[in-house]
C-alpha positions in Angstrom: 13.3 13.9 20.8 10.9 14.6 18.3 7.7 12.4 18.2 5.4 11.6 15.0 2.2 10.1 13.9 2.2 9.3 10.6 -1.4 7.1 9.4 -3.9 6.4 6.7 -3.7 4.0 3.5 -0.6 5.0 1.3 1.3 3.0 3.0 4.2 3.7 0.4 4.6 7.4 1.0 4.5 6.4 4.5 8.1 4.5 4.7 9.1 7.1 2.5 9.1 9.1 5.4 10.4 6.8 8.0 13.4 6.2 5.6 14.0 9.9 5.8 14.1 9.8 9.6 16.2 6.6 9.2 19.1 8.5 7.2 19.5 10.7 9.8 21.3 7.8 12.0 24.6 6.4 11.7 24.8 3.6 9.5 27.6 1.9 11.7 24.8 1.5 14.6 21.4 0.6 12.7 21.2 -2.3 14.0 20.8 -0.8 17.4 19.6 2.1 16.3 16.2 1.7 14.2 13.8 -0.3 16.5 10.7 -1.4 14.9 7.7 -2.4 17.0 3.7 -4.2 16.5 1.6 -3.1 18.9 3.2 -3.6 22.0 1.1 -4.7 25.0 0.9 -1.6 27.2 3.6 -2.3 29.9 6.4 -3.0 27.0 5.0 0.5 25.4 5.8 2.5 28.3 9.3 0.6 28.5 9.8 1.6 24.8 8.8 5.3 25.5 11.0 5.6 28.2 14.3 3.6 25.9 17.8 5.5 26.9 19.9 5.3 23.7 23.4 4.7 24.6 26.7 5.4 22.6 26.0 5.0 19.7 24.2 8.6 19.4 20.8 9.0 18.5 18.2 6.7 18.3 14.5 6.1 15.5 12.0 3.6 17.0 8.5 2.6 15.3 5.9 2.0 16.9 2.9 0.5 14.6 -0.4 1.2 16.5 -3.4 0.3 14.3 -5.1 -2.3 16.8 -4.4 0.2 19.1 -7.7 2.2 18.2 -9.8 -0.7 18.2 -9.8 -0.8 22.6 -9.6 2.3 24.3 -6.9 3.2 27.2 -8.1 3.9 30.7 -7.3 8.0 32.1 -4.3 6.1 34.2 -3.2 4.4 30.8 -3.5 7.9 28.7 -1.8 9.9 31.5 0.9 7.6 31.8 1.8 7.5 27.7 1.4 11.2 28.0 4.6 11.5 31.2 6.6 8.9 29.2 6.4 10.8 25.7 7.4 14.3 27.7 10.2 12.9 29.6 11.9 10.6 26.6 15.7 11.1 26.3 16.5 13.6 23.5 18.4 11.4 21.3 15.5 9.4 21.2 12.8 10.3 17.8 9.1 7.6 18.4 7.2 7.2 14.8 3.6 6.2 15.4 1.8 4.8 12.4 -1.2 3.3 11.6 -1.7 2.0 8.4 -4.9 1.4 7.3 -6.3 -0.9 4.3 -6.7 0.7 1.1 -9.8 0.9 -0.7 -12.3 -0.1 2.4 -13.2 3.5 3.6 -12.0 3.4 6.7 -10.6 5.8 9.8 -9.5 6.3 12.5 -11.6 7.6 15.1 -10.4 10.9 16.7 -12.5 10.9 19.6 -10.3 8.7 21.4 -8.2 10.0 23.9 -5.3 8.0 22.0 -5.9 10.0 18.3 -6.3 13.6 20.4 -2.8 12.6 22.3 -0.6 11.6 19.3 -2.0 14.7 17.3 -0.6 16.9 19.5 2.7 16.2 17.6 4.0 15.8 14.0 1.1 14.4 13.2 0.4 13.8 9.2 -2.0 11.7 7.4 -1.4 9.7 4.2 -4.3 9.3 2.2 -4.2 7.6 -1.0 -4.6 9.7 -4.4 -7.7 9.2 -5.9 -7.5 8.2 -9.7 -9.5 10.6 -10.9 -6.8 13.4 -9.5 -5.0 13.2 -12.2 -3.1 16.0 -11.9 -1.6 15.4 -8.2 -0.9 12.1 -9.5 1.2 13.0 -12.4 2.6 15.1 -10.0 3.9 12.7 -7.8 4.9 10.5 -10.2 6.9 13.4 -12.1 8.9 13.9 -8.6 9.3 10.4 -8.2 11.0 9.4 -11.8 13.4 13.0 -11.2 14.9 11.5 -7.5 15.4 7.9 -10.3 17.0 10.1 -13.1 14.4 9.6 -15.8 11.9 12.3 -17.6 8.3 11.5 -18.3 6.9 13.3 -21.5 2.6 13.7 -21.0 1.9 10.7 -22.3 3.7 8.1 -21.1 2.5 9.9 -17.6 -1.2 9.6 -18.5 -0.2 5.7 -19.7 1.2 5.0 -16.9 -2.0 6.9 -14.5 -4.4 4.4 -17.3 -2.5 1.6 -17.4 -1.4 1.2 -13.0 -3.8 3.1 -11.5 -2.7 4.9 -7.7 -0.9 2.3 -6.5 1.7 4.4 -6.0 4.0 1.4 -4.7 3.0 -0.9 -7.7 3.9 2.7 -10.1 7.1 2.9 -7.8 8.4 -0.4 -9.3 6.8 0.3 -12.7 9.1 3.3 -13.2 12.5 1.1 -12.0 11.8 -0.6 -15.4 11.0 2.4 -17.1 14.5 3.3 -15.9 16.3 0.7 -17.5 13.7 0.6 -20.5 14.8 4.6 -21.2 18.8 4.2 -20.6 20.8 6.2 -21.6 18.1 8.7 -23.0 16.7 8.3 -20.0 13.6 10.0 -21.2 10.1 7.3 -20.8 7.3 7.7 -24.1 4.4 6.0 -23.9 4.9 3.2 -25.9 7.8 2.3 -23.6 4.8 2.0 -21.1 2.5 0.4 -22.9 5.5 -2.4 -24.1 6.8 -2.9 -20.6 3.9 -2.6 -17.7 1.1 -4.4 -16.9 -2.1 -2.3 -16.7 -5.4 -2.9 -15.6 -7.1 -4.0 -18.3 -5.0 -6.8 -19.1 -6.0 -7.6 -15.3 -9.4 -7.7 -17.2 -9.3 -9.4 -19.9 -7.4 -12.1 -17.3 -9.9 -11.9 -14.9 -13.0 -11.7 -17.1 -12.0 -15.5 -18.4 -11.3 -16.7 -14.6 -14.2 -15.1 -13.3 -16.2 -17.0 -16.6 -14.3 -20.0 -15.9 -13.3 -20.4 -19.2 -9.6 -21.5 -17.4 -7.8 -22.4 -20.7 -8.1 -19.1 -22.1 -7.4 -17.5 -18.5 -4.0 -19.7 -17.9 -3.1 -17.8 -21.6 -3.8 -14.3 -20.3 -2.0 -15.3 -17.0 1.2 -16.6 -19.2 1.2 -13.4 -21.2 1.2 -11.4 -18.0 4.2 -13.1 -16.7 6.2 -11.9 -19.4 5.9 -8.4 -18.3 6.0 -8.6 -14.3 7.1 -11.8 -11.8 3.7 -13.8 -10.5 4.1 -11.9 -7.2 4.0 -7.9 -8.5 0.7 -9.6 -10.6 -0.9 -10.7 -7.1 0.2 -7.5 -5.7 -2.1 -5.4 -8.4 -4.2 -8.5 -8.4 -5.1 -8.2 -4.3 -5.7 -4.6 -4.7 -8.4 -5.0 -7.9 -10.5 -7.5 -6.1 -10.1 -5.9 -2.7 -12.2 -3.0 -4.8 -14.0 -5.7 -6.5 -15.7 -7.2 -3.4 -16.3 -3.7 -2.2 -18.4 -3.2 -5.0 -20.5 -6.3 -5.6 -21.4 -6.1 -2.0 -22.2 -2.8 -1.6 -24.0 -1.8 -5.0 -27.3 -2.8 -4.1 -26.8 -0.1 -1.2 -24.7 2.3 -2.4 -24.9 4.7 -5.9 -21.9 4.4 -8.3 -20.6 8.1 -6.6 -20.8 6.8 -3.3 -18.8 3.7 -4.2 -16.7 5.9 -6.1 -15.4 7.9 -3.2 -15.3 4.6 -0.9 -12.5 3.1 -2.9 -10.6 6.1 -4.1 -11.8 5.6 -8.4 -13.7 7.1 -11.1 -17.4 7.0 -11.0 -16.5 6.1 -14.3 -14.8 3.6 -13.6 -16.7 2.0 -10.8 -19.9 1.7 -13.8 -17.5 -0.3 -16.1 -16.1 -2.9 -13.3 -19.9 -3.3 -12.3 -20.7 -3.9 -15.5 -18.2 -6.3 -15.7 -18.9 -8.0 -12.8 -22.5 -8.0 -13.5 -22.7 -12.1 -13.7 -20.0 -12.4 -10.6 -20.5 -14.3 -8.0 -19.3 -12.8 -4.4 -18.1 -15.6 -3.0 -15.8 -16.8 -6.4 -14.7 -13.3 -5.6 -14.2 -13.8 -2.1 -12.5 -17.4 -2.5 -10.2 -15.9 -4.9 -9.0 -13.7 -2.7 -8.1 -16.3 0.0 -6.7 -18.1 -2.8 -4.1 -15.5 -4.1 -3.0 -14.8 -0.3 -3.1 -18.5 1.0 -0.6 -18.2 -2.2 1.4 -15.1 -1.3 2.2 -16.1 1.8 3.5 -19.3 1.4 5.6 -18.3 -1.6 7.3 -15.2 1.5 7.5 -17.6 3.6 9.3 -19.9 1.3 7.8 -22.6 1.6 6.9 -22.7 -2.4 9.1 -24.4 -4.7 7.5 -23.3 -7.8 6.1 -19.5 -7.1 4.6 -19.5 -10.5 3.0 -22.5 -10.3 1.9 -21.6 -6.9 -0.5 -18.6 -8.2 -1.9 -20.6 -11.3 -2.7 -23.4 -8.7 -4.6 -20.4 -6.5 -6.3 -19.0 -9.6 -7.6 -22.2 -10.4 -8.9 -23.9 -7.3 
């Protein structure tokens, strides 16, 4: 048996680690040997930890446990969890995951007994890579590109970081697109990035018009974006940006640009530029925009919308 504790903001890297562990299971019995539980109640948690794998061999259980850090376990509960982990079946691997919201500067409380207990095992924090740490970010992109059998020129790496930022999930999606664009030579240059990948500046142009109430221009820019991406991909990127904008707008009177840069994992220059762009934007408008696009995203993913592109368009212009 092995116990793992993965936590932090970079959910994409957490998911990759889980996929590696999942790859060790018998593919013929995945439906029975791989289970995911979302913050189960205490009695259910104990029952899960004491699971006995059946004839199909090794089993992997993932327990999402972020909610556990907003409560306090009693001493007797901690003891019961400890014993359940110590006495577990050797063919059962358990992964506790606590995926924190991106760009909100939140941390798990390391003083909690539950955190201290899980930290005794294979604990690993998955933090986001700040955009200003270009060497580290480009190194991650190179490695991910190699896994897709493509090579990035230095100019392409610079362009991708500049356009997409540090959202690893979004970068991975862009690499899949570039993989197709680079075939058969499998070499990605800066022009390919500019032609095929959406940029934060593209979204800024769109959002500038949107916040200024110039709906006709905003609609034109949105439809330009649709030439490069499916509407949900646009929303995914925009969600991250809007979340950062809300933090910057709400905290700009309290914190310095340097402090805001640390909080949002951005370069200080980018923070200053964004604050200038948001100077005339109302915080309530940003919050309403985030609520609208979150609602539209839910409807699309839940199959409640017949026209996803129009659903997103309506969310922008409510």
